[in-house]
Structures are given as C-alpha cells and as structure tokens.
N, C-alpha and C positions, 0 to 999 in steps of 0.2 A: 504493500500500500504506500501511497505517496504521503508527503508531510501533511497536506490538507486533509486527507482521509484519516490519518492517524489522530489528528488533533481536533477534528470537528466535534467530537463528543466530550472533550475534556474541558474546553473553555466555555465562557458564557456568551461569546460572540454570536454563534449561529442561533442559539436559543433566543437571543435578544432580537433576532430578525423576525422570523415567523416559523411555525412548525410546518407549514405548507406554503407553496408558492401561489400567489394570486394568478388567475388566468388573464389572458390578454384583454378579454372583454371587461373585466373588473378594472384593470388599469385605464382602459379607455373611458369608462364611466367616471373614474376618479379625475382624469384629465378634464373632462367636460365640466364636472362639478366645480373644479378649481377655476376654470376659465370663466365660469359664471359668477365667481366671487373674487378672490384675491389674485387669481391668475396662476396658471400652471407653472410658469417659469419661477415665479416667486415662491410657490410651494416647494419646488425642487431645490431652489437655493437654500431655503430654510432646512430642508431635509438632507442637504449635501448629496442629492441624487443627480447623476448624469444619465443613467439608464434605468428604465423600469424593467426589472428582471421578471419575466413571466414564465409560467409553466411551458407554454408553447415555444418560447424562445430557447429555453434550455434544451427541450426535447428535439428541436431542429438543429441546434448547434452541436450537441453531443456526437451524433453519428458522423458529422463532417470532420470533427477533430479526431475521432477514432480512425477515420479513413486516412487521414494525413499522418497520424502518429503511431498507429498500431497500438502496441502495448507500452510504448515509451511514455516518459513523462513530458508533459507540455509545460512550458514556462509562460506564466502570465506576468507581464511587466505593467507597471502603473496600475496595480490591482485594487488600490483603495482599501476598502474594508474586507475584500475577499469574498463578497457575496456570491458572485458568479461562480468562482472556483468551488465554493462550498456546495452549490447545487449541482454542478457538473460532477463532482466526486460522488454524489448520490446516485448518478447514472453510470458509475464505473469509469469515468474519465479522470485520469490522474493528472492533476494540475498543481504545479508548485507556484503559489501566488506570492509575488514580491512587489515591493513598493519602496521608493526612497524615503517616504514619510507616512507610513500607515497610521490609522487612528490609534489612539491609546487603547491598550487592551485587545487589539486586533490579533488574530491568528496569523496575519500576513507577515512574511519574512521581511525584515527591514534591510533592503539591499537596493543599491542603485541598479539601473538596467545593465550597466557595463559589468558590475560585480556579479550580477545574477547570470549573465551570459557566460562569463568566465567560469563560474562555479558549476553550472548545469550543462553547459555545452549542448543546448537543445537542438533538435531537428525542427521542432514546431514551436512557434511563439504566438501567444494571444495578446492582443493589445486593445483595451477598451477605453476610448476617449484619452488616448495618449496625448500629452501636451505637444502641440505642433512645433514649439520652439525649444524643447528641452534636449534635443539631440538623441532621443530614444529611438526613433525610427531609423536614423542613420546608423546607430550602433547595432541594431538588429540586422539590418541589411548587410552590414559589413562583417558580421560574425561568420566565420567559415563553416560552422556546423549547421547553421540554419538553412533549411530547405523550404519551409512554409511559414508565412506570416499572415495571420488572420486578424483583421481589425474591424472594430465597430466604432463608428464616429458619426457626427452629424455634418451635413454639407450646409455651410452657411455662406451666403454671398458668392456661391459658386465654388468655394474652396472646401476641400475635405482633407484633413491631416496635413502632414508636412509635404512641401513641394518635392522633397527627395523621393517620396514614395512613387511618384509618377514618372521619374526620369532616371531611375537607378539602372545602370547597365547590367545585363545578365538576369533580369527579373521580368516577369510578366504578371499582369493582374487580371482577375476575373471577378465580377460581382456574384455574390451568393444570394440570389433573389428569394430562394425558398426560406432563407433565414431572415432576410431584411423585412419581410412582410410582418414579422412579429416584433419589430424594434420600435419602442416608444422612448424618446429621449426628452430631456428637459427643454429642447428647442421646438418641440412640436406644438401645433396650435389647433384649436377647435374652429371649424369653418361655419358653425351655426351662428345665428343671430339672436339677440335678446327677444324672448317671447316666442321663439320658434324652436320646435323640436328637431334635432339633427344629431346623428352619431358620427358624422364625417369629421375626420381630423386630417391635417396636413402633416405627414411624417417626413422629417428631415434626415432620419437615420439611414445609414447605409452599411452594408457588410461586404468586405472585400477580402479576397484571397490572393496573396502575392506568393508566387512560386519561383524558385531559382531555376533558370533555364540553361545556364552555362556555368561550367566550372570556372572558378577564379583562376587567373593567371598565376603562375608559380611565384612571381614577385609579389603580386597582391596578396596571395595566401600567406606567404612568409611574413609580410608586413602585418596582416590582420592577426596572425597567430602570435606575433610579438606583442601586439596590443591587447590580446585576450589571454595572455599567459597568466598563470597563477601568480598572485602577489606573494 
C-alpha cells in the first residue's frame, strides 16, 4: 500500500472531510444555491476549494490513472489537503500526495515538487490546479522518469496552466473529455437568472493528459539527472 493508503485511517484529516463523496448533481445544486446568495467563487474562497471532488469525478479519473501507471505509485504535486488522493486510494489507486505547504495536520507529505520528483522518480504525475508561475510544470516535464502528466485546471481568459505545458519538446497533449464533464471548479458560474429556474452552469475546468513522445537526448538526460539526483 502507498503512504496515503496506509495513513488514511490513522489521522483525523479524511474523517474531517466526509464519510462519503457528494455526487456531481449535489455539487451543482450547491453551486447554484451559492450563486443565488453570496456567490460560488466567494464560497470556494472561504472554503479554500479549487475543485469540487465528486463521486463521478473520482470514478472517471481512477481507471485512467491505473491505465497510465499500472500498479506503480502516482505522484501528486501541489496536492493541498490531499482530498483527491484520499478518495483515489479508496479505489485502489496508489497516490503519494505532496505539497510544498500542506495545511496543518494534513496527511500530505511536505515536499517541494522538485524534492518529490527526486524522491519518487515517478512515471505518472497528477497535478490539480498547479500554480502556473511556480515552476512545477517545468520540473515535471523535465524529470527523466516521467512519462505521463495528468492535470486538472481551469481555463481563464483563454489560458490554462503554464505556457510551458503547450510548447515542451518531446511531449504531446490530449484532452480527457470523459473526465472533464465531471469537473466543477471555483471559477464556474451559474447561467440562470434571478427568478428563473435553471440547472445550467458554465464549466471552466479542463482535464489534460501530457505524454512523453520522444526520448530525451543523452545530454539533456544527463543534465536532468544531475538536477534530480538525490541530495
């Protein structure tokens, strides 16, 4: 079992979340209710929520990650409280959740992305709302062991994630639409009007799979390995 699986029963973090995951429809109802009052973004800011983790989202994401990683451990960078890793572990997906500054009392390993990549040398990395200006995406794409990078983020003003994601040599990207449909983020909005019933929401979240398509050159690999050598 991975670290998150071993620890999920021992701490008070997972129990402090919920004993069962809300379904997508429940999150949509909560978003609409918030939009009719204080606003969904404001509610998410108060809760520290970037992504509404639903039962459908986890059940769609888990088989994709298993397909990429097999029985290997997946590294999650910028994992926050580790909520997503906790629920994925319940479906048998081994995720090592790491963050440079996890919440107090969290089960998440306190490690920078660079340190986590050096330590785990993963083939598959998961990134949920990775800060676009923190150098995390660049570190993941430069790590010699990484073959798959799955991200969930929101497209705002036409931009999604770090610019380096879309122009890294030796990588290609593909949208994971069967997962994206279940993504609700803090940036989504209700399309209804006051006094009118509507369940329509505008979803800004997207899910992308980046896969390495070419081996690194010998010089680049030697340089990367030096950068990711053990301290």
